C-alpha positions in Angstrom: 1.9 -2.2 -4.0 5.7 -2.1 -4.8 6.2 -1.2 -8.4 9.7 -2.7 -8.6 8.5 -6.1 -7.5 5.1 -6.3 -9.6 7.9 -5.1 -13.1 9.9 -7.9 -12.3 7.1 -10.2 -12.4 5.6 -9.5 -15.3 8.9 -9.8 -17.1 9.4 -12.9 -15.3 6.5 -14.0 -18.0 8.4 -12.1 -20.9 10.4 -9.8 -22.1 8.4 -5.8 -22.1 9.3 -2.5 -23.1 8.1 0.2 -20.6 4.8 1.2 -22.1 3.3 -2.3 -22.4 4.5 -2.5 -18.5 2.7 0.3 -18.0 -0.6 -1.3 -19.4 -0.2 -4.5 -18.0 0.1 -2.8 -14.6 -3.1 -1.2 -15.0 -4.9 -4.5 -15.8 -3.6 -6.7 -13.6 -4.9 -4.1 -10.8 -8.6 -3.3 -12.8 -7.6 -0.1 -14.1 -6.0 3.2 -12.9 -9.3 3.8 -11.0 -7.2 1.6 -8.4 -4.1 2.3 -8.5 -3.0 5.2 -10.8 0.4 4.7 -11.9 2.0 7.2 -14.1 4.1 5.5 -16.9 7.2 7.9 -15.3 6.8 5.4 -12.2 7.0 2.5 -14.6 10.4 3.7 -16.4 12.3 5.3 -13.6 11.6 2.0 -11.5 12.9 0.6 -15.2 15.9 2.3 -14.7 16.8 1.7 -11.4 16.5 -2.2 -11.7 19.0 -2.1 -15.0 21.4 0.1 -12.8 20.8 -2.7 -10.2 22.0 -5.6 -12.5 17.8 -7.1 -12.1 17.0 -6.7 -16.0 18.7 -6.0 -19.0 18.2 -4.5 -22.0 17.5 -7.0 -24.6 16.3 -5.3 -27.9 15.6 -2.3 -29.4 12.1 -2.2 -31.3 11.1 1.0 -34.0 7.9 0.4 -35.7 7.1 3.7 -37.1 7.4 5.4 -34.1 9.6 6.5 -31.0 12.0 3.6 -29.8 10.7 1.0 -27.5 13.4 -0.7 -25.4 12.6 -4.2 -24.4 13.9 -5.4 -21.2 14.5 -8.6 -19.7 14.4 -10.3 -16.8 18.2 -11.2 -15.2 19.2 -14.4 -13.3 19.7 -12.1 -10.3 15.9 -10.7 -10.9 14.5 -13.5 -10.8 16.2 -14.8 -7.5 14.8 -11.1 -6.1 11.7 -11.5 -7.1 11.5 -15.0 -5.9 12.7 -13.4 -2.4 9.7 -10.9 -2.6 8.0 -13.9 -2.9 8.5 -16.1 -1.0 8.9 -13.7 1.8 6.0 -12.4 4.4 3.3 -9.8 3.6 1.8 -8.1 6.3 -0.2 -4.7 5.9 0.3 -3.1 9.3 -3.2 -2.3 9.5 -2.3 -0.6 13.3 -0.7 2.0 11.3 -4.3 3.9 10.8 -5.1 7.8 9.6 -8.9 7.5 10.5 -7.5 6.4 14.0 -5.3 9.5 14.3 -7.4 11.7 13.0 -10.2 11.1 15.4 -8.1 10.6 18.5 -6.5 13.9 18.0 -10.0 16.1 16.9 -11.7 14.1 20.3 -9.0 15.5 22.0 -9.3 18.9 20.9 -12.9 19.0 20.8 -16.1 16.1 21.1 -18.2 17.8 18.4 -15.1 18.0 16.3 -14.8 14.7 17.1 -18.1 13.6 15.4 -17.9 15.6 12.3 -14.6 13.7 11.5 -16.5 10.8 11.8 -19.5 11.5 10.0 -16.9 12.8 7.0 -15.1 9.6 7.2 -17.9 7.3 7.0 -19.4 8.9 4.2 -15.8 8.7 2.5 -15.7 4.9 3.1 -19.2 4.4 1.6 -18.4 6.3 -1.1 -15.3 4.1 -1.7 -17.6 1.7 -1.2 -19.8 2.1 -3.4 -17.1 2.6 -6.0 -15.1 -0.9 -5.2 -18.5 -3.0 -5.7 -19.9 -1.2 -8.6 -16.1 -1.8 -10.1 -16.7 -5.5 -9.0 -20.2 -5.6 -10.6 -18.8 -4.9 -13.8 -15.4 -7.2 -14.2 -15.8 -10.5 -15.8 -15.9 -13.5 -13.8 -14.4 -15.9 -16.7 -11.7 -13.2 -18.1 -11.2 -10.9 -14.3 -11.4 -13.5 -11.3 -8.6 -12.1 -10.2 -9.3 -8.5 -10.4 -12.6 -9.8 -8.4 -11.0 -11.1 -5.6 -9.0 -7.7 -5.2 -12.3 -5.9 -5.2 -13.7 -8.5 -2.4 -10.5 -8.1 -0.1 -10.8 -4.2 -0.4 -14.5 -4.3 -0.1 -13.9 -6.7 3.4 -11.4 -3.8 4.6 -13.7 -1.0 4.0 -17.0 -2.4 5.7 -14.3 -3.6 8.7 -13.4 0.1 9.0 -17.2 1.2 8.8 -17.8 -1.2 11.6 -14.6 -0.1 13.6 -16.1 3.4 13.1 -19.6 2.2 14.5 -18.2 1.0 17.9 -15.8 4.0 18.7 -19.0 6.2 18.0 -20.9 4.0 20.7 -18.2 4.3 22.9 -16.9 8.1 22.0 -17.9 9.3 25.4 -15.8 6.9 27.2 -12.9 7.5 25.1 -13.3 11.5 25.6 -13.0 10.9 29.5 -9.8 9.6 29.2 -6.2 11.9 28.7 -4.4 10.7 25.3 -2.0 8.7 26.6 1.4 10.3 27.5 5.1 9.2 26.7 7.5 7.8 29.9 8.9 10.5 32.0 13.0 10.4 31.0 15.3 10.9 34.4 17.3 13.6 34.2 20.9 13.8 34.5 23.6 10.9 33.8 22.9 7.3 33.7 24.6 5.7 37.0 27.0 3.8 36.7 27.4 -0.2 35.8 28.4 -1.6 39.6 31.7 -3.3 39.1 32.7 -5.5 41.8 36.3 -4.5 43.3 38.9 -6.8 42.1 40.1 -9.0 45.2 
């Protein structure tokens, strides 16, 4: 999730100071268990957004503690946020660490690959248990958005577990195939383009 656009999205609703933004972002994603966002990330993002003219400092609050700088979104920030909201948001699932680990382990040793598969499966089941427990604790009357976020995570985890089952069932077959090789590059200078002789 982009901290930049999450901050802009919250500021589009109303001005906030950094501490409130951090708390609201954590609440939005269902807590630090789902996204361990550090307050410094929010403050650094606010500074970069202000430098880019996408937010501006609106006020400074002081209520018996340290000063709180309240930020508001600018028209340029609203345009940036709208552009992001309306753009396509595809997660590139083809870039997958579990796949890379399994393929490399398989190229080294088939028993190692099976151990990697077992470790990944155990990790996925632990995460599935954690997210499912979190989802069950969410209040549908107040946290439907968080429940839907958990549903998406659960579906992805279940898909990864099914994929591991498929890979394990065909591990011997994959092991018999060599790792893909890059195409051979021709050595020497590239041939000169053919130019017709002027008449």
